[in-house]
C-alpha positions in Angstrom: 59.3 -86.1 -13.2 57.2 -84.6 -15.8 54.1 -85.2 -13.7 55.6 -83.6 -10.7 56.7 -80.6 -12.7 53.3 -80.2 -14.2 51.7 -80.2 -10.8 54.2 -77.7 -9.5 53.4 -75.4 -12.4 49.6 -75.7 -11.8 50.2 -74.9 -8.2 52.2 -71.8 -9.0 49.6 -70.6 -11.5 46.9 -71.1 -8.8 48.9 -69.0 -6.4 49.4 -66.3 -9.0 45.7 -66.3 -9.7 44.8 -66.2 -6.1 47.3 -63.4 -5.4 45.9 -61.5 -8.4 42.4 -61.9 -7.1 43.4 -60.7 -3.7 45.2 -57.7 -5.2 42.2 -56.8 -7.3 39.9 -57.1 -4.3 42.2 -54.8 -2.4 42.2 -52.3 -5.3 38.5 -52.4 -5.6 38.2 -51.9 -1.8 40.5 -48.9 -2.0 38.7 -47.4 -5.0 35.4 -48.0 -3.2 36.8 -46.2 -0.2 38.1 -43.3 -2.3 34.8 -43.0 -4.2 32.8 -43.2 -1.0 35.0 -40.6 0.6 34.5 -38.3 -2.4 30.8 -38.8 -2.3 30.8 -38.1 1.4 33.0 -35.0 0.9 30.6 -33.8 -1.8 27.6 -34.3 0.5 29.4 -32.4 3.3 30.3 -29.6 0.9 26.7 -29.3 -0.3 25.5 -29.2 3.3 28.0 -26.4 4.0 26.9 -24.5 0.9 23.3 -24.9 1.8 24.1 -23.7 5.4 26.0 -20.7 3.9 23.2 -19.9 1.5 20.7 -20.1 4.4 22.8 -17.8 6.5 23.3 -15.3 3.6 19.5 -15.5 2.9 18.7 -14.9 6.6 21.2 -12.0 6.8 19.7 -10.5 3.6 16.2 -10.8 4.9 17.2 -9.3 8.2 18.8 -6.4 6.4 15.7 -5.8 4.3 13.4 -5.9 7.3 15.7 -3.5 9.2 15.6 -1.1 6.2 11.8 -1.2 6.1 11.2 -1.1 9.9 13.8 1.5 10.9 14.0 3.9 8.0 12.1 3.4 4.7 8.8 2.4 6.2 8.6 5.2 8.7 9.9 7.7 6.2 7.3 6.6 3.6 4.5 7.0 6.2 5.7 10.4 7.3 5.8 11.7 3.7 2.5 10.0 2.9 0.7 11.6 5.8 2.3 15.1 5.2 1.6 15.0 1.4 -2.0 13.8 1.8 -2.9 16.5 4.4 -1.4 19.2 2.2 -3.0 17.9 -1.0 -6.5 17.5 0.6 -6.4 21.1 1.9 -5.2 22.9 -1.2 -7.0 20.9 -3.9 -10.5 21.3 -5.2 -13.0 19.2 -3.1 -14.1 17.1 -6.1 -10.5 16.1 -6.8 -10.0 15.1 -3.2 -13.2 13.0 -3.2 -12.0 11.2 -6.4 -8.6 10.6 -4.8 -9.5 9.5 -1.3 -13.2 8.9 -1.2 -13.5 11.7 1.4 -14.6 15.3 1.3 -13.0 17.7 3.8 -15.5 19.8 5.7 -13.0 22.7 5.9 -9.9 23.3 3.7 -7.7 26.1 2.6 -9.2 25.8 -0.9 -12.8 26.3 0.4 -11.8 29.1 2.8 -9.9 31.0 0.0 -13.3 31.9 -1.6 -11.9 31.3 -5.1 -8.4 32.7 -4.6 -6.7 29.3 -5.0 -8.8 28.5 -8.1 -7.7 31.8 -9.6 -4.0 31.2 -8.7 -4.1 27.7 -10.3 -5.6 29.1 -13.5 -3.2 32.0 -13.8 0.0 30.2 -12.7 -0.1 26.7 -14.3 3.7 26.5 -14.5 4.5 26.8 -10.8 1.2 26.0 -9.0 0.4 22.6 -7.5 -1.3 20.2 -10.0 -2.1 16.6 -9.3 -1.7 15.8 -13.0 1.7 17.5 -13.2 2.8 15.7 -10.0 1.9 12.3 -11.5 3.8 13.1 -14.7 6.7 14.3 -12.6 6.6 17.7 -14.2 6.7 19.5 -10.8 8.9 18.9 -7.8 9.9 22.1 -6.1 7.0 24.0 -4.5 7.7 27.5 -3.2 4.2 28.4 -2.1 1.0 26.4 -1.4 -1.4 29.2 -2.1 0.4 31.8 -4.2 1.9 35.2 -3.2 -1.3 37.1 -3.5 -3.3 34.9 -1.1 -0.3 34.7 1.2 -0.6 38.5 1.4 -4.2 38.1 2.4 -3.4 35.6 5.1 -0.5 37.8 6.3 -2.6 40.9 6.7 -5.5 39.1 8.3 -3.7 36.7 10.8 -6.8 36.2 13.0 -9.1 35.2 10.2 -10.4 31.7 10.1 -8.5 31.0 6.8 -5.2 32.3 8.3 -5.5 30.2 11.5 -6.5 27.1 9.4 -3.4 27.6 7.2 -1.0 28.1 10.1 -2.6 25.2 12.0 -2.2 22.9 9.0 1.5 23.7 8.5 2.3 23.5 12.2 0.6 20.1 12.5 2.3 18.7 9.4 5.7 20.1 10.4 5.5 18.9 14.0 4.1 15.4 13.3 5.7 14.6 9.9 8.5 16.9 8.6 10.4 17.3 11.8 10.6 13.6 12.7 11.4 12.8 9.1 14.2 15.3 9.2 15.7 13.6 12.2 15.2 10.1 10.7 17.0 11.1 7.5 19.9 12.7 9.4 20.3 9.5 11.5 19.5 6.6 9.2 19.5 7.6 5.5 23.1 6.7 4.7 23.0 3.3 6.5 19.5 2.1 5.6 18.4 3.7 2.3 17.6 1.4 -0.6 19.3 3.6 -3.2 18.6 2.9 -6.9 21.5 2.6 -9.3 22.7 6.0 -10.5 21.5 5.5 -14.1 18.1 4.3 -12.9 17.8 7.3 -10.6 18.8 9.7 -13.4 16.2 8.2 -15.7 13.3 8.3 -13.2 14.1 11.5 -11.4 15.3 13.4 -14.5 14.7 16.8 -13.0 17.6 16.4 -10.5 20.7 18.1 -11.9 22.7 18.2 -8.7 26.0 16.2 -8.5 24.6 14.9 -5.2 22.1 12.9 -7.3 20.3 10.4 -4.9 21.2 12.4 -1.8 19.9 15.6 -3.4 16.3 14.4 -2.6 17.2 14.2 1.1 19.0 17.5 1.1 15.9 19.2 -0.2 13.6 18.2 2.7 16.4 18.8 5.3 16.8 22.4 4.1 13.1 23.0 3.8 12.4 21.7 7.3 15.1 23.7 8.9 13.7 26.9 7.3 10.2 25.8 8.3 11.4 25.7 11.9 12.4 29.4 11.6 9.0 30.3 10.1 7.2 28.7 13.0 9.4 30.6 15.4 8.6 33.9 13.6 4.8 33.1 13.9 5.3 32.4 17.6 6.5 36.0 17.9 3.6 37.4 15.9 5.7 37.9 12.7 3.9 36.7 9.6 6.3 38.1 7.0 7.0 34.6 5.8 4.0 32.4 5.3 6.1 29.5 3.8 9.8 28.8 3.4 11.2 31.1 0.8 14.7 29.9 0.1 14.1 26.2 0.2 11.2 24.7 -1.6 9.1 21.7 -0.6 10.4 18.7 -2.6 7.2 17.0 -3.7 8.7 14.0 -5.4 10.5 12.9 -2.3 7.3 10.8 -1.6 7.8 9.1 -5.0 11.4 8.4 -4.0 10.3 6.6 -0.9 7.6 4.7 -2.9 10.4 3.5 -5.2 12.5 2.3 -2.2 9.8 0.5 -0.3 8.5 -1.1 -3.6 12.0 -2.5 -4.2 12.4 -3.8 -0.7 9.0 -5.5 -0.9 10.0 -7.0 -4.2 13.0 -8.5 -2.6 10.9 -9.9 0.2 8.6 -11.5 -2.3 11.5 -13.1 -4.1 12.6 -14.6 -0.8 9.2 -16.3 -0.5 7.3 -13.8 1.7 3.8 -13.0 0.8 3.6 -9.2 0.8 1.3 -7.2 -1.5 3.6 -5.1 -3.6 3.0 -1.5 -4.8 4.2 -0.7 -8.3 6.4 2.4 -8.6 4.6 3.5 -11.7 1.0 3.4 -10.6 -0.7 6.7 -10.2 -0.8 8.1 -6.7 -4.6 7.6 -6.6 -4.0 3.8 -6.7 -1.0 3.9 -4.4 -2.9 5.6 -1.6 -5.6 3.0 -1.4 -7.8 2.6 1.7 -5.9 -0.4 3.1 -2.6 1.4 2.7 -3.9 4.5 4.5 -5.3 2.3 7.3 -1.9 0.8 7.9 0.1 4.0 8.3 2.9 3.4 10.8 2.2 5.5 13.9 5.5 7.2 14.6 4.2 10.2 16.5 5.5 8.7 19.7 9.0 8.4 18.4 11.1 9.6 21.3 14.0 10.4 19.0 12.0 12.9 17.0 13.0 16.5 17.9 9.9 18.5 18.5 9.2 20.2 21.8 12.8 20.8 22.7 14.2 22.2 19.4 11.1 23.0 17.3 8.2 25.2 18.3 5.0 23.3 18.8 2.6 25.6 20.5 2.4 29.1 22.0 -0.1 30.8 24.2 0.3 34.2 22.6 -0.7 37.5 24.3 -4.4 37.9 24.8 -5.7 41.5 24.6 -9.1 43.0 24.3 -10.3 44.8 21.2 -12.8 47.7 21.1 -15.7 45.2 21.2 -14.5 43.6 24.4 -13.6 40.3 22.5 -10.4 38.6 23.3 -7.8 38.7 20.5 -4.8 36.3 20.2 -1.7 37.9 18.9 0.2 34.6 19.0 -0.1 31.5 16.8 -2.9 29.1 16.5 
């Protein structure tokens, strides 16, 4: 009996061990399944996160490109073209040559016969100065040539100098300021790359308006609208105003667009794009390099720009004969 009992106990123990092993195998299988599921879920989660990051990255890149292509890029080019044409005409030829490598054959400075040189020497606080511009010591420009020489151009409207002056301003207004005006009105609030308020205050310290960052835009909008009136007066033979009187030209708006496009290019570089960046703090002489000038965006064919329908672009004037039998144009160049 003892032998039979011992065999029965051994059999029971074997069954217990076997059952335990089966249970442990099942537990291991379940744990393996759980671990595998968690690993799979983690992998799926990482894939989703990567897809989301790629989508966000793509959306951010599309946003940056839209800002550059539809607003900041064209606005930068309009201001660059306008600023350089003005600067090249009212600056001493040797300064222009150092800046651009070019020497204008005819300019307001040359045609003034020393009047601009005298104006700059006698009015250093308000007159244009490249040095003051770089140091951001000048922003609002109420006259290009000074009141005295404006008087000369006003009383001699058919002189070569007067025609050159009016032609320059008409060309710049029609091709640059007016389309820039429309671009700012339509796109600035949606596509600007505004700096942080504190950063703006530090860099553009001369702006005291509560409008802050929008103040820069308001300046060119008001100036351009008054410039439109000046051109209309010229069309009617009225040369009382030779330049907008109530709304000055905001010179530093160009630097504002340089800051914006520099920041957008920096973001593109961070996203792995190979664009040559322009530093916000480099002197203008370095910023306006030859390759930058050769890549100015041609926006003169922008169909949305208001020129011929709302802004004066050309007038034929009234041709009369003077005492010498020569034709005289009483209109505008």
